[in-house]
C-alpha angles and dihedrals in degrees: 000000000000109000134192117195123194106205122188122233094241085084087072098047098080135049125323089250090070089057090048091055093055092043091054094051092043092051089051091051094048091057086073104024141038104252131200117183125194114191132199130225099238122185096339090059090048095051095047091049090049088055092044091053092050087053091053102261114156122232096265091055090048089052090055091052090050089051091052090055091051090053090052088052091046089055091052093055095040090053091049092054126076096204099048130100109250093214112085110221118230094205145016094265091056091044092053090046092052090051090065091065102029135052092223138027125197121196142162132212123326112186135030113259097028123114124218089257093050092049091048093047092051090047090052090054091046096052098037096244121195093211138020115208119195113192108197142168091261132055096249146315116324136192087243137359102297092205088065101032116036092191093060112127122238117226115225087191134011134170121237089245092054091047092051090054090048094048091047090052094047093047089060088067116085114245096010119142111207121209092235133010124242097250095056090051093047089052091050092049095051093045093043093224117162112237135189125201115203145151109289105242124129097242091049091060088058092048092051094053091044086058097249111159103248130133123003126311117219111203 
């Protein structure tokens, strides 16, 4: 299979051992599948953006700073993996070209205004991925933020249309962090790529690829 994984920047906030755990699993997966990984910027990106805003940077400038951090994180993961290209692609064409010579390709952001999920979804469409994996801080898609409402219900399966409605509703609420942004979901809808949202732990990535029922299936 051809896989695209969206991996949040929180992976890079702890010790190096955490990155190694992911690298080991991703190397193992890339022995059997063509693997693309798009990583986020995490707390480092948010802190740099906060400082940039205080210095008068506009939002596009801040986006470029965030992209730079995602590329640093991508380099960390690529260097930790044995099967990954060590060059970090700056666009989807470079990513696809690198995948012809390497079992795995790791990249960061590409364009201002696009989240990690949106970038990963667009990459999945570009390369014709069979499956989109979204490793998040929660174990699936919920009717509400489960960290704020313990009674929120988790969906085992949801359609892109239903998810777009859910995300739009959640984005209307101040301070709400949605599990996927609307652009990412719309790209998955138009490209008809199956997606799974799950808690971002190394072993969970293997479980998803083995077909075990964890997280939420978007189809």
